[in-house]
C-alpha positions as CSV (number, residue, x, y, z in Angstrom):
1,X,0.4,-0.3,0.3
2,X,1.3,3.4,-1.6
3,X,2.3,6.1,2.3
4,X,-0.4,8.3,0.5
5,X,-3.3,5.5,0.6
6,X,-2.0,5.2,4.2
7,X,-2.5,8.7,4.7
8,X,-6.3,9.2,3.4
9,X,-7.1,6.1,5.0
10,X,-6.2,6.9,8.5
11,X,-7.0,11.0,7.7
12,X,-10.1,11.0,6.5
13,X,-11.9,7.5,6.9
14,X,-14.8,9.5,9.1
15,X,-14.4,13.2,7.5
16,X,-15.8,14.7,4.6
17,X,-14.7,16.2,1.8
18,X,-16.4,18.9,-0.2
19,X,-16.9,19.3,-4.3
20,X,-13.6,21.8,-4.0
21,X,-11.5,19.7,-2.1
22,X,-11.9,16.2,-4.4
23,X,-11.6,18.7,-7.7
24,X,-8.0,20.3,-6.5
25,X,-6.8,17.2,-4.9
26,X,-7.8,15.1,-8.0
27,X,-6.3,18.3,-10.1
28,X,-9.2,19.0,-12.1
29,X,-12.5,21.9,-12.4
30,X,-15.0,21.3,-10.4
31,X,-17.7,21.3,-13.5
32,X,-15.4,17.8,-14.2
33,X,-16.7,16.6,-11.2
34,X,-20.2,17.8,-11.5
35,X,-20.5,16.4,-14.8
36,X,-19.6,13.0,-13.3
37,X,-21.7,13.0,-10.9
38,X,-24.8,14.5,-12.8
39,X,-24.2,10.9,-14.6
40,X,-24.5,8.6,-11.9
41,X,-20.4,8.4,-11.6
42,X,-20.4,8.6,-7.8
43,X,-22.9,6.5,-6.3
44,X,-21.1,7.8,-3.1
45,X,-21.9,11.0,-3.2
46,X,-24.2,12.9,-1.3
47,X,-25.7,16.3,-1.1
48,X,-27.0,18.2,2.1
49,X,-27.9,20.9,2.2
50,X,-27.1,22.1,-1.5
51,X,-23.0,20.7,-0.7
52,X,-21.6,17.7,-1.9
53,X,-19.9,15.7,0.3
54,X,-17.7,12.7,-0.4
55,X,-16.2,9.9,1.3
56,X,-12.3,9.1,1.3
57,X,-13.8,6.6,-0.8
58,X,-14.9,8.7,-2.9
59,X,-11.8,10.9,-3.5
60,X,-9.9,7.5,-4.3
61,X,-12.4,7.1,-6.9
62,X,-12.5,10.2,-8.8
63,X,-8.5,9.7,-8.9
64,X,-8.8,6.7,-10.1
65,X,-11.4,7.8,-12.8
66,X,-8.9,11.4,-13.8
67,X,-6.1,8.5,-14.2
68,X,-7.9,6.3,-16.5
69,X,-9.8,8.7,-18.5
70,X,-6.4,10.7,-19.2
71,X,-4.1,8.7,-19.4
72,X,-5.8,5.8,-21.8
73,X,-8.9,8.7,-23.3
74,X,-11.2,6.6,-20.9
75,X,-15.1,7.9,-21.9
76,X,-15.9,8.9,-17.9
77,X,-18.4,5.6,-18.0
78,X,-16.0,3.1,-19.1
79,X,-13.3,4.9,-16.2
80,X,-16.6,4.7,-13.7
81,X,-16.3,0.7,-14.9
82,X,-12.7,0.3,-14.4
83,X,-13.0,1.8,-10.9
84,X,-15.7,-0.4,-9.9
85,X,-13.5,-3.1,-10.9
86,X,-10.7,-2.0,-9.2
87,X,-12.5,-1.3,-5.9
88,X,-13.9,-5.0,-5.9
89,X,-10.0,-5.9,-6.4
90,X,-8.9,-3.9,-3.5
91,X,-12.0,-5.5,-1.4
92,X,-11.3,-8.8,-2.2
93,X,-7.4,-8.4,-1.5
94,X,-8.6,-7.1,1.9
95,X,-10.4,-10.1,2.5
96,X,-7.7,-12.4,1.7
97,X,-5.5,-10.8,3.8
98,X,-7.5,-10.7,6.9
99,X,-8.6,-14.3,6.4
100,X,-4.7,-15.4,6.0
101,X,-4.2,-13.6,9.8
102,X,-6.5,-15.9,11.4
């Protein structure tokens, strides 16, 4: 696990980020993030009193999607699908590690 992932996981597990904070962390304009939300590509984003809130999971997803779009010129839907698959892979790896420690 990379240091950045450890930092995100430990500092932000119970914290919420704003749309602007996530956009800045992904080096994108807030409109990029809003477009993806409107297309349903961020299922865990929440709007509270008109303000978008994001978890560390959503931040990780946004970074992955942006990287896939940038590096592979992927359309947003494909980037979201790949992010889903990578999240599933992360979950499976965590389960394997957990079962190995029992």
